[in-house]
C-alpha positions in Angstrom: 157.8 -52.8 108.1 155.9 -54.6 110.6 159.1 -53.9 113.0 158.3 -50.0 112.1 154.5 -50.4 112.5 155.2 -52.2 116.0 158.1 -49.5 116.9 155.6 -46.7 116.0 152.5 -48.2 117.9 154.8 -49.0 121.1 155.9 -45.1 120.7 151.9 -44.2 120.6 151.3 -46.0 123.7 154.5 -44.7 125.6 153.3 -40.9 124.9 149.5 -42.0 125.5 150.3 -43.4 129.2 152.8 -42.2 131.6 153.9 -41.6 135.3 154.0 -38.5 136.7 155.3 -37.7 140.4 153.2 -34.7 142.1 155.1 -32.9 145.1 152.2 -32.1 147.8 152.3 -29.7 150.3 149.1 -31.0 151.7 150.4 -34.2 152.5 154.1 -33.3 152.9 155.0 -36.1 150.4 155.4 -37.0 146.7 152.5 -38.6 145.3 152.7 -41.1 141.7 150.1 -40.6 139.6 149.4 -42.6 135.9 148.0 -40.4 133.2 146.2 -41.6 130.1 145.8 -39.5 127.1 143.1 -40.2 124.3 144.5 -41.4 121.0 143.3 -37.8 119.5 145.1 -35.8 122.0 148.1 -34.8 119.7 146.3 -34.6 116.7 142.8 -32.6 117.7 144.7 -29.7 119.5 141.5 -27.9 120.3 139.4 -30.9 121.5 138.7 -31.2 125.3 137.9 -34.4 127.3 136.3 -35.7 130.4 138.7 -36.5 132.9 138.1 -39.9 135.1 140.0 -39.7 138.4 140.6 -43.5 140.0 141.4 -44.1 143.4 143.3 -47.0 143.9 145.0 -46.5 140.5 147.5 -49.4 141.1 144.7 -51.7 140.2 142.0 -50.0 138.8 143.4 -48.2 135.9 143.7 -51.3 133.6 140.2 -52.2 134.0 138.7 -48.7 133.1 141.2 -48.3 130.6 140.5 -51.1 128.8 136.3 -50.7 129.0 137.1 -47.2 127.7 139.3 -48.1 125.1 136.7 -50.8 123.7 133.7 -48.1 123.9 135.6 -45.4 122.2 136.4 -47.6 119.2 132.7 -48.1 118.4 131.9 -44.3 119.4 129.6 -45.6 122.5 132.0 -43.7 124.7 133.8 -40.5 124.4 137.8 -40.3 124.8 138.5 -39.6 128.2 141.8 -38.4 130.5 142.6 -41.1 132.9 144.1 -40.3 136.0 145.0 -43.1 138.7 146.4 -42.3 141.9 148.8 -45.3 143.3 147.7 -46.1 146.5 149.0 -49.3 146.9 151.1 -48.3 150.2 148.7 -45.6 151.6 145.1 -46.4 150.6 144.2 -47.0 154.6 145.9 -43.9 155.9 144.7 -41.7 152.4 140.9 -42.7 153.2 140.3 -43.5 156.8 137.7 -42.2 158.9 136.7 -41.7 162.2 134.6 -44.1 163.6 132.5 -41.9 166.2 132.4 -38.6 164.2 131.9 -40.0 160.6 134.4 -37.7 159.4 137.7 -38.2 157.7 140.9 -38.1 160.2 143.6 -35.6 159.8 145.4 -37.5 157.2 142.4 -38.2 155.4 141.6 -34.8 155.4 144.9 -33.9 153.9 144.3 -36.4 151.0 140.9 -35.1 150.4 142.5 -31.7 150.0 145.4 -32.8 148.0 142.8 -34.1 145.4 140.8 -31.0 145.1 143.3 -28.3 145.9 146.6 -29.5 144.1 146.1 -32.8 142.0 142.8 -31.7 139.9 144.2 -28.0 139.4 147.5 -29.6 138.3 145.6 -31.8 135.6 142.9 -29.2 134.8 146.2 -26.7 134.2 148.1 -29.1 132.4 145.6 -30.9 130.0 142.7 -29.9 127.9 139.9 -31.5 130.2 136.2 -30.7 129.6 134.3 -29.6 132.5 133.1 -33.3 133.4 134.9 -34.8 136.1 134.1 -38.7 137.3 135.8 -40.3 140.3 136.0 -43.7 141.0 136.9 -46.3 143.7 136.6 -49.4 145.6 135.6 -50.9 149.2 137.9 -48.2 151.2 138.1 -45.6 148.5 134.8 -45.7 147.5 133.7 -44.9 150.9 135.8 -42.3 150.7 134.9 -40.4 147.5 131.7 -39.7 149.0 133.1 -37.2 151.2 133.0 -35.0 148.1 129.4 -35.0 148.1 129.3 -33.3 151.3 129.8 -29.5 149.9 127.1 -27.9 148.7 128.7 -27.5 145.5 129.9 -31.3 144.5 133.5 -30.9 142.9 132.7 -34.2 140.4 130.0 -34.6 138.3 130.0 -38.5 138.6 130.5 -40.9 141.5 131.4 -44.5 140.8 131.2 -46.2 144.2 132.4 -49.9 143.9 131.2 -52.0 147.0 131.8 -48.6 149.3 132.7 -48.9 153.1 130.5 -46.4 154.2 131.3 -44.2 157.2 128.9 -43.5 160.0 126.1 -41.0 159.1 127.1 -41.4 155.1 123.9 -42.7 154.2 122.2 -39.9 155.4 124.4 -37.1 154.0 124.5 -38.8 150.6 120.7 -39.1 150.5 120.5 -35.5 151.6 122.7 -34.0 149.1 121.6 -35.8 146.1 118.2 -34.6 147.2 119.2 -31.1 147.2 121.6 -30.8 144.2 121.2 -27.9 142.0 123.3 -29.5 139.0 123.3 -32.7 137.1 124.9 -35.7 139.0 125.4 -39.3 138.1 125.6 -41.5 140.9 126.6 -45.3 140.5 127.3 -48.1 143.1 127.5 -51.7 143.1 127.2 -54.7 145.3 127.1 -58.7 144.9 125.5 -61.5 146.9 129.3 -62.9 147.5 130.4 -59.4 148.8 131.3 -58.8 152.1 128.4 -58.9 154.3 129.6 -55.8 156.4 129.6 -53.8 153.4 126.4 -55.4 152.1 123.9 -54.5 154.6 125.0 -50.6 154.7 125.0 -50.6 150.5 121.4 -51.8 150.7 120.1 -49.2 153.1 121.8 -46.7 150.9 120.0 -48.0 147.9 116.4 -47.9 149.6 117.3 -44.3 150.6 118.3 -43.2 147.1 115.5 -44.8 145.4 113.0 -42.3 146.8 114.9 -39.2 145.9 112.8 -37.5 142.9 115.3 -34.8 142.0 115.6 -34.6 138.2 119.1 -33.6 138.3 120.1 -37.1 139.9 121.1 -39.9 137.5 121.2 -43.1 139.9 122.0 -46.5 139.3 122.8 -49.7 141.6 123.6 -53.3 140.6 123.7 -56.0 142.9 125.3 -58.8 140.9 124.6 -62.6 141.2 127.4 -65.1 141.5 130.1 -62.4 141.9 132.7 -61.8 144.8 133.9 -58.4 146.2 137.0 -58.4 143.5 135.0 -59.4 140.7 132.0 -57.2 140.9 134.4 -54.5 139.8 134.6 -56.0 136.3 130.8 -56.4 136.3 130.6 -52.8 137.5 132.9 -50.8 135.1 131.2 -50.9 131.8 127.7 -50.5 133.5 129.1 -47.6 135.1 130.4 -45.9 132.3 127.7 -46.6 129.9 125.1 -45.1 132.6 127.4 -41.7 132.7 127.7 -41.5 129.0 124.4 -42.6 127.9 123.5 -39.4 126.2 126.8 -39.7 124.4 125.9 -42.8 122.4 124.8 -42.5 118.7 121.3 -43.5 117.7 120.9 -47.0 117.8 118.5 -49.1 115.7 116.6 -49.7 118.9 116.5 -45.6 119.8 115.5 -45.0 115.9 112.8 -47.6 115.9 111.3 -47.3 119.6 111.8 -43.4 120.0 112.4 -41.5 116.4 110.4 -43.2 113.7 107.2 -43.1 115.8 107.2 -39.6 116.3 104.3 -37.5 114.2 106.7 -34.8 113.5 109.7 -33.1 114.9 112.5 -35.4 113.9 115.2 -32.8 113.6 114.2 -31.3 116.9 114.6 -34.7 118.2 118.2 -34.6 117.2 118.9 -31.2 118.1 117.9 -32.0 121.4 120.0 -35.2 121.9 123.0 -33.3 121.0 122.1 -30.6 123.5 121.9 -32.7 126.2 125.4 -34.0 125.4 126.8 -30.6 126.2 124.5 -30.1 129.1 125.0 -33.2 131.2 128.7 -34.0 129.8 130.1 -30.3 128.9 131.1 -32.0 125.3 130.5 -30.2 122.1 130.7 -32.8 119.6 129.5 -32.1 115.8 126.3 -34.5 114.9 127.6 -37.9 113.5 127.0 -38.2 110.0 125.4 -41.6 110.7 122.8 -39.8 113.0 122.0 -37.6 110.2 121.0 -40.4 108.1 119.0 -42.2 110.6 116.9 -38.8 111.0 116.8 -38.8 107.2 115.5 -42.3 106.9 112.5 -41.2 109.7 111.8 -38.4 107.7 111.5 -40.3 104.7 109.6 -43.0 105.9 106.9 -40.6 107.5 106.9 -38.6 104.2 107.7 -35.5 106.0 109.8 -33.9 103.7 109.5 -30.2 104.4 111.8 -31.2 107.5 114.6 -32.1 105.1 115.4 -28.1 104.8 115.7 -28.1 108.6 118.2 -30.8 108.4 119.7 -28.9 105.6 120.3 -26.1 107.9 121.9 -28.3 110.6 124.2 -30.2 108.1 125.6 -26.7 106.8 126.3 -25.7 110.7 128.1 -29.1 111.2 129.6 -29.6 107.9 129.6 -26.7 106.2 132.5 -27.6 103.5 130.6 -31.1 102.5 127.8 -31.9 100.2 125.3 -32.9 102.8 123.2 -29.8 103.0 123.0 -29.6 99.3 122.1 -33.3 99.0 119.4 -32.7 101.8 117.7 -30.2 99.8 117.8 -31.7 96.8 116.5 -34.7 98.3 113.5 -32.4 99.8 113.0 -31.1 96.0 113.2 -34.7 94.3 110.5 -36.2 96.8 108.3 -32.8 96.7 108.3 -33.3 92.9 110.4 -30.1 91.7 113.0 -32.0 89.6 114.6 -28.9 88.3 115.6 -27.3 91.7 116.8 -31.2 93.0 119.0 -31.2 89.8 120.4 -27.6 90.9 121.0 -28.7 94.3 122.6 -32.4 93.1 125.0 -30.5 91.0 126.1 -28.0 93.6 126.9 -30.8 96.1 128.8 -32.3 93.3 131.5 -29.6 93.9 131.8 -30.1 97.4 133.6 -32.6 99.7 132.3 -36.2 100.1 130.9 -37.3 103.4 129.7 -40.8 104.7 128.2 -42.2 102.0 127.6 -39.4 100.0 130.4 -39.3 96.9 130.7 -37.1 93.9 129.5 -40.0 91.4 126.3 -40.3 93.6 125.6 -36.8 93.0 126.2 -36.6 89.2 124.0 -39.9 89.2 121.3 -37.9 90.9 121.7 -35.1 88.5 121.1 -36.6 85.8 118.2 -38.7 86.7 116.6 -35.2 87.8 117.8 -33.3 84.4 116.2 -36.2 82.4 112.7 -35.4 84.1 113.0 -31.9 82.8 113.9 -32.3 79.6 110.8 -31.8 77.5 109.4 -34.8 75.1 
């Protein structure tokens, strides 16, 4: 049995990660890419996923994949399609720039066009991707990815620049592009006290410029790690970058509950709605509201005795989980707390006939029905 299970898991792993060869007219050659599909890709045919494009995929792929899989397990990070470009023997040619002009050379311009006009259209046609694209790279490739910001309407939504080698004039161009952007952009860069000196100074200068940007559409983060080298900073950076970009995706934490939700005078359901609307707006992801987040808002409502909001929470529950008992349970709870045992019993009885969800069970609804019914019996 164990051997069959191992074989099954191995087969899933083979399916989830594969190597593809992309014939490029722009480069006049064939390029190798590594593709990792999320675990739910086959079982959720209507679901779309953010896409993460890794330059230097030959060594960044496993590190990013590991961080994402860990975050996905705890539902802190969304399932993501990962594309890694193998640049083991071509990274310098792919990503070099003219020292005088500060622009891509003819060869690297061709690589730029390969990404934007061949590779990404291929990925978006073949796989179910959400309209949210991330690009990441390290030193030479990290500097190169910033060229995608030079266009008025940047192709990528998020940029992970790990100890970048910046081309001449790039500091000013990045600052100008982010200052003037008309759509949300996530920008992450990192360095370390043990980083290469000629890379550290331009990065520090760029950081000073980006800190002055007041455009609310720009989400910028810079990490300068202590006791880290040019190579170890990559492992420090990856989770920080991913959690910065996907911050709005995370479920409600105990800290968020105690510091932002339960202290509100009202509007608990509105807070929940806005939280998920923000995820859709920023990340292009439409996800049902987590049952645990419903329960967190319910707890805040009960703690503040704002029982009328349970009706609004029930409407939201009916929209997200129409076949389950959640909506009727919330209405039953509202009537119970406001002293209408008869209506509470009716809602709990109806809930007992619907699908269970989370920690809500049929037995729980039967017990609540009995409790409320007993209060309506004339003595």
